[in-house]
Backbone as a chain_set.jsonl record, in Angstrom:
{"seq": "XXXXXXXXXXXXXXXXXXXXXXXXXXXXXXXXXXXXXXXXXXXXXXXXXXXXXXXXXXXXXXXXXXX", "coords": {"N": [[72.952, 88.237, 86.185], [70.594, 89.647, 84.802], [69.127, 89.126, 83.115], [66.845, 87.646, 83.6], [63.427, 87.377, 85.018], [63.042, 89.898, 87.41], [63.316, 89.144, 90.699], [62.692, 89.374, 94.346], [64.899, 88.737, 95.908], [66.94, 88.839, 93.626], [66.86, 91.66, 93.028], [68.198, 92.486, 95.395], [70.376, 91.27, 95.438], [72.042, 91.978, 93.34], [73.064, 94.973, 93.585], [74.252, 94.726, 95.994], [76.356, 92.831, 95.239], [77.635, 94.041, 93.135], [78.756, 96.268, 94.646], [80.479, 94.867, 96.596], [82.067, 93.471, 94.76], [83.642, 95.638, 93.333], [84.78, 96.823, 95.545], [86.378, 95.093, 96.078], [88.391, 94.946, 94.417], [89.135, 97.798, 93.743], [90.267, 97.58, 96.581], [92.275, 95.734, 96.591], [93.969, 96.846, 94.815], [94.701, 99.15, 96.023], [95.827, 98.008, 98.433], [98.103, 96.817, 96.914], [99.69, 99.014, 96.031], [100.469, 99.973, 98.343], [101.896, 98.173, 99.359], [104.097, 98.46, 97.279], [104.637, 101.185, 97.615], [106.166, 101.253, 100.484], [107.973, 99.639, 100.217], [109.986, 100.756, 98.512], [110.059, 103.697, 99.345], [111.556, 103.704, 101.772], [114.046, 104.081, 102.814], [115.949, 103.373, 104.996], [116.053, 100.965, 105.979], [117.136, 97.858, 104.454], [116.091, 95.285, 103.625], [112.822, 94.801, 103.247], [109.964, 93.336, 104.191], [106.64, 92.379, 103.701], [103.615, 91.035, 104.398], [101.335, 89.007, 103.226], [99.415, 88.599, 104.574], [98.868, 91.031, 105.997], [98.137, 92.877, 103.958], [95.455, 91.741, 103.298], [94.67, 92.44, 105.741], [94.063, 95.256, 105.236], [92.642, 95.11, 102.861], [90.337, 93.68, 103.948], [89.433, 95.47, 106.048], [88.691, 98.019, 104.339], [86.692, 96.958, 103.256], [84.719, 96.263, 105.09], [84.638, 98.598, 106.237], [83.072, 99.737, 104.272], [80.816, 98.209, 104.223]], "CA": [[71.62, 88.419, 86.805], [69.849, 90.913, 84.615], [68.23, 88.406, 81.939], [65.821, 86.832, 84.356], [62.697, 88.256, 85.747], [63.625, 90.258, 88.589], [62.801, 88.553, 92.209], [63.396, 90.42, 95.297], [66.497, 88.078, 95.717], [68.012, 89.446, 92.324], [67.16, 93.016, 93.243], [68.901, 93.084, 96.671], [71.845, 90.956, 95.275], [72.547, 93.218, 92.454], [73.438, 96.093, 94.458], [75.509, 93.88, 96.716], [77.433, 91.9, 94.457], [78.195, 95.039, 92.466], [79.669, 96.856, 95.576], [81.481, 94.073, 97.073], [83.018, 93.461, 93.575], [84.137, 97.222, 93.139], [85.464, 97.067, 96.913], [87.516, 93.844, 96.175], [89.144, 95.372, 93.227], [89.971, 98.868, 94.309], [90.946, 97.629, 97.828], [93.512, 95.161, 96.295], [94.897, 98.084, 93.94], [95.316, 100.286, 97.342], [96.99, 97.064, 99.253], [99.265, 96.168, 95.772], [100.293, 100.159, 95.816], [100.664, 100.323, 99.517], [103.132, 97.811, 99.152], [105.297, 99.47, 96.671], [105.353, 102.394, 98.22], [106.62, 100.925, 101.216], [109.511, 98.857, 99.569], [110.524, 101.972, 97.765], [110.133, 104.868, 100.023], [111.773, 103.098, 102.932], [115.412, 104.418, 102.696], [116.804, 103.003, 106.203], [116.105, 99.266, 105.909], [117.529, 97.345, 102.995], [115.095, 94.388, 103.215], [111.545, 94.997, 103.824], [109.158, 92.202, 103.869], [105.368, 92.875, 103.824], [103.502, 89.731, 104.112], [100.298, 88.999, 102.814], [98.102, 89.222, 106.119], [98.968, 92.821, 106.164], [97.595, 93.436, 102.651], [94.187, 91.236, 103.767], [94.116, 93.559, 106.79], [93.765, 96.496, 104.629], [91.528, 95.24, 102.156], [89.247, 93.599, 104.938], [88.877, 96.929, 106.63], [88.188, 98.806, 103.69], [85.544, 96.045, 102.881], [84.124, 96.149, 106.059], [84.087, 100.32, 106.219], [82.174, 99.82, 103.292], [79.477, 97.475, 104.55]], "C": [[70.605, 89.381, 86.152], [68.625, 90.642, 83.326], [67.133, 87.792, 82.266], [64.794, 87.912, 84.531], [63.233, 88.612, 86.995], [62.692, 89.577, 89.79], [63.468, 89.631, 93.025], [64.583, 89.769, 95.702], [67.283, 88.705, 94.98], [67.963, 91.164, 92.652], [68.133, 93.674, 94.395], [70.489, 92.636, 96.318], [72.635, 91.651, 94.526], [73.531, 93.804, 92.648], [75.028, 95.794, 95.331], [76.47, 93.466, 96.45], [78.152, 93.096, 93.562], [79.163, 96.029, 93.574], [80.842, 95.689, 95.979], [82.626, 93.711, 95.926], [84.031, 94.792, 93.266], [85.305, 97.128, 94.383], [86.668, 96.036, 96.774], [88.42, 94.328, 95.286], [89.848, 96.641, 93.604], [90.714, 98.427, 95.606], [92.502, 96.743, 97.565], [94.55, 96.011, 95.485], [95.466, 98.884, 94.975], [96.427, 99.438, 97.975], [98.077, 97.003, 98.008], [100.367, 98.186, 95.988], [101.106, 100.616, 97.342], [101.888, 99.643, 99.717], [104.114, 98.273, 98.712], [105.603, 100.409, 97.046], [106.16, 102.218, 99.753], [108.152, 100.558, 101.188], [110.092, 100.021, 98.968], [110.92, 103.101, 98.474], [110.748, 104.58, 101.59], [113.608, 103.054, 103.117], [116.465, 103.486, 103.618], [116.97, 101.23, 106.168], [116.177, 98.834, 104.697], [116.736, 96.373, 102.562], [113.838, 94.319, 104.008], [110.472, 94.136, 103.315], [107.906, 92.777, 104.443], [104.823, 91.498, 103.27], [102.091, 90.028, 103.83], [98.905, 89.085, 103.723], [98.112, 90.239, 106.147], [98.072, 93.368, 105.059], [96.108, 92.933, 102.898], [94.027, 92.101, 104.531], [93.455, 94.799, 106.029], [92.621, 96.41, 103.585], [89.976, 94.78, 102.899], [88.741, 94.91, 105.598], [88.51, 97.989, 105.767], [86.643, 98.213, 103.197], [84.463, 96.139, 104.032], [83.319, 97.483, 106.404], [83.155, 100.645, 105.36], [80.612, 99.5, 103.507], [78.743, 98.133, 105.612]], "O": [[69.781, 89.919, 86.891], [67.755, 91.351, 82.82], [66.388, 87.363, 81.385], [65.039, 89.097, 84.304], [63.845, 87.782, 87.667], [61.464, 89.54, 89.717], [64.344, 90.441, 92.722], [65.482, 90.596, 95.856], [68.317, 89.18, 95.448], [68.98, 91.845, 92.515], [68.65, 94.79, 94.433], [71.507, 93.235, 96.666], [73.776, 91.966, 94.862], [74.655, 93.551, 92.213], [76.166, 96.264, 95.342], [77.487, 93.562, 97.137], [79.354, 92.941, 93.343], [80.255, 96.452, 93.194], [82.006, 95.789, 95.591], [83.834, 93.679, 96.16], [85.214, 94.622, 92.971], [86.504, 97.329, 94.184], [87.758, 96.202, 97.322], [89.551, 93.942, 95.58], [91.066, 96.614, 93.782], [91.836, 98.914, 95.744], [93.561, 96.991, 98.142], [95.769, 95.841, 95.535], [96.621, 99.298, 94.874], [97.592, 99.812, 98.105], [99.195, 97.243, 98.464], [101.593, 98.273, 96.044], [102.068, 101.378, 97.436], [102.875, 100.235, 100.156], [105.069, 98.566, 99.431], [106.78, 100.762, 96.962], [106.794, 103.209, 100.114], [109.126, 100.967, 101.822], [111.288, 99.903, 99.234], [112.055, 103.543, 98.296], [110.349, 105.282, 102.519], [114.244, 102.074, 103.504], [117.503, 102.984, 103.187], [117.98, 100.548, 106.34], [115.429, 99.275, 103.824], [116.495, 96.303, 101.356], [113.758, 93.891, 105.16], [110.103, 94.192, 102.142], [107.923, 93.509, 105.433], [105.198, 90.909, 102.256], [101.617, 91.126, 104.118], [97.772, 89.519, 103.512], [96.991, 90.669, 106.419], [97.302, 94.295, 105.311], [95.325, 93.856, 102.67], [93.111, 92.852, 104.193], [92.331, 95.2, 106.332], [91.81, 97.317, 103.397], [88.869, 95.244, 102.627], [87.55, 95.218, 105.554], [87.989, 98.962, 106.312], [85.687, 98.909, 102.855], [83.281, 96.067, 103.695], [82.134, 97.646, 106.695], [82.439, 101.637, 105.502], [79.604, 100.126, 103.181], [77.664, 97.678, 105.99]]}, "num_chains": 1, "name": "protein.A"}
């Protein structure tokens, strides 16, 4: 994105792409840590299932909050 002559679209898309990419990476790390926390810190339940839909809600919430 930075090798060509800058256009108005490239000037808008560059920070947006950086922002969305960063949030997707950090959001997925937070969601994965939440899953590990819920599995290992719950002493009362022997089997705990955390679905991918719950993790996607976490990432989506962080992404919407940032946008």
